[in-house]
C-alpha positions as CSV (number, residue, x, y, z in Angstrom):
1,M,-29.2,29.9,2.8
2,R,-26.0,28.6,3.4
3,P,-24.8,25.3,1.3
4,E,-23.6,22.6,2.7
5,W,-20.0,21.8,1.9
6,D,-21.0,18.7,-0.5
7,E,-23.3,21.2,-2.8
8,Y,-20.9,24.0,-2.4
9,F,-18.1,22.3,-4.1
10,I,-20.3,20.9,-6.7
11,E,-21.6,24.2,-7.4
12,I,-18.1,25.2,-8.5
13,A,-17.6,22.2,-10.5
14,K,-20.7,23.3,-12.4
15,V,-18.9,26.5,-13.1
16,V,-16.0,25.2,-14.1
17,S,-17.6,22.8,-16.7
18,S,-18.5,25.8,-18.6
19,R,-14.8,26.0,-19.5
20,S,-15.0,22.8,-21.6
21,T,-14.4,22.8,-25.0
22,C,-16.5,19.8,-25.9
23,L,-19.1,20.1,-28.2
24,R,-21.2,16.6,-26.9
25,R,-20.7,17.3,-23.1
26,K,-19.5,19.6,-20.3
27,Y,-17.6,18.5,-17.5
28,G,-16.2,20.0,-14.5
29,A,-13.7,18.5,-11.9
30,V,-12.9,20.1,-8.6
31,I,-10.4,18.0,-6.3
32,V,-10.5,19.5,-2.9
33,K,-8.5,18.2,0.5
34,D,-9.5,19.9,4.2
35,R,-12.1,22.2,2.3
36,V,-9.2,23.8,0.4
37,I,-9.6,23.7,-3.4
38,I,-6.4,21.9,-5.0
39,S,-7.0,21.5,-8.4
40,T,-9.8,21.8,-10.9
41,G,-10.3,20.5,-14.6
42,Y,-12.6,20.3,-17.5
43,N,-12.9,18.0,-20.7
44,G,-11.3,19.1,-23.9
45,S,-8.2,19.1,-25.8
46,P,-5.2,18.6,-24.8
47,R,-2.6,21.8,-24.8
48,G,-1.4,23.2,-28.3
49,M,-4.7,20.9,-30.2
50,D,-7.4,22.3,-31.5
51,N,-10.4,22.3,-29.5
52,C,-13.8,20.8,-31.2
53,I,-15.5,23.8,-30.2
54,D,-13.8,26.1,-32.4
55,L,-13.9,23.7,-35.3
56,G,-17.3,23.0,-34.8
57,Q,-17.1,19.2,-35.6
58,C,-16.9,16.2,-33.0
59,T,-15.3,12.8,-34.7
60,R,-17.6,10.5,-32.4
61,D,-20.7,12.5,-33.4
62,E,-20.0,12.3,-37.2
63,L,-19.6,8.7,-36.8
64,N,-22.5,8.4,-34.3
65,V,-20.8,6.7,-31.5
66,P,-23.1,5.9,-28.9
67,S,-22.1,7.4,-25.3
68,G,-19.4,5.8,-23.2
69,E,-17.5,3.9,-26.3
70,R,-15.0,4.6,-28.4
71,Y,-13.0,6.8,-26.1
72,E,-9.8,6.6,-28.8
73,L,-11.9,8.5,-31.0
74,C,-11.8,11.4,-28.7
75,E,-9.5,14.5,-28.8
76,A,-10.7,15.5,-25.2
77,V,-9.0,14.7,-22.1
78,H,-11.7,14.1,-19.1
79,A,-11.9,16.8,-16.4
80,E,-11.1,14.0,-13.8
81,Q,-7.8,13.5,-15.9
82,N,-6.9,17.1,-16.0
83,A,-7.8,18.3,-12.4
84,I,-5.7,15.1,-11.3
85,I,-2.7,16.1,-13.8
86,N,-2.6,19.7,-12.4
87,A,-2.6,18.6,-8.9
88,P,0.6,18.0,-6.6
89,P,0.5,14.3,-5.8
90,D,0.9,15.0,-2.5
91,R,-2.3,16.6,-1.6
92,M,-4.5,14.3,-3.5
93,K,-4.3,11.7,-0.7
94,D,-7.3,11.4,0.8
95,A,-8.9,14.3,-1.0
96,T,-12.4,14.3,-2.7
97,I,-13.2,14.9,-6.5
98,Y,-16.7,16.6,-7.4
99,I,-17.8,15.9,-11.1
100,A,-20.4,17.8,-12.5
101,G,-21.7,17.4,-16.3
102,F,-24.4,18.7,-18.9
103,E,-25.5,17.3,-22.1
104,E,-25.7,19.4,-25.1
105,D,-29.4,20.6,-23.8
106,G,-28.1,21.7,-20.6
107,G,-29.4,18.7,-18.8
108,F,-27.2,17.1,-16.3
109,A,-25.2,14.2,-17.7
110,A,-23.9,11.2,-15.6
111,G,-21.3,12.2,-13.7
112,K,-19.8,9.0,-12.4
113,P,-16.3,8.6,-13.6
114,C,-15.5,6.3,-16.6
115,K,-13.1,3.3,-16.0
116,L,-10.0,4.9,-17.0
117,C,-11.1,8.1,-14.8
118,D,-11.5,5.5,-12.1
119,R,-8.4,4.0,-12.3
120,M,-6.9,7.5,-12.1
121,I,-8.7,8.5,-9.0
122,R,-7.4,5.4,-7.6
123,N,-3.7,6.0,-8.5
124,A,-3.7,9.5,-7.5
125,R,-5.2,8.2,-4.0
126,I,-8.1,10.1,-4.0
127,A,-10.7,8.8,-1.1
128,E,-13.8,9.8,-2.1
129,V,-16.2,11.0,-5.4
130,V,-19.1,13.0,-5.2
131,Y,-20.8,13.7,-8.3
132,L,-24.7,14.7,-9.9
133,E,-26.4,11.9,-11.3
134,K,-28.6,12.8,-14.3
135,D,-31.4,13.8,-12.3
136,G,-29.8,16.4,-10.1
137,S,-29.2,14.6,-7.4
138,L,-25.6,14.2,-5.4
139,R,-23.7,10.4,-5.3
140,K,-20.9,9.8,-3.3
141,M,-18.7,6.9,-3.4
142,R,-15.8,5.9,-1.3
143,I,-12.7,4.3,-2.5
144,P,-11.4,1.7,-0.8
């Protein structure tokens, strides 16, 4: 069966997440406009820095920091941020960003953008966010 567009692009975001260098969670993001992929991104250390996966250590894990807290301790750039950084600014206006995430155990992670990513998405003039929920369902958010 041929997938609908949202399912197609979220599947690509899942594949992009496999490049993540984070030990805690793997996220992938795909920015799409007019059914054409503009950019992709996954979470991981900035260019030129050691990856947590290569070092075998996560500062937030070592300090038992709960999910969603103390992001300043993390070296990683979020998948949404990397996709936005790598996209041509003029092509992002009215685009859609697809986000898929996975926990360490392989289960789905919450894909809703954090507050910082939400602000970056808005600033990039992206019009819609489509992400996977922890139960594997798709959620859509229009950006006003």
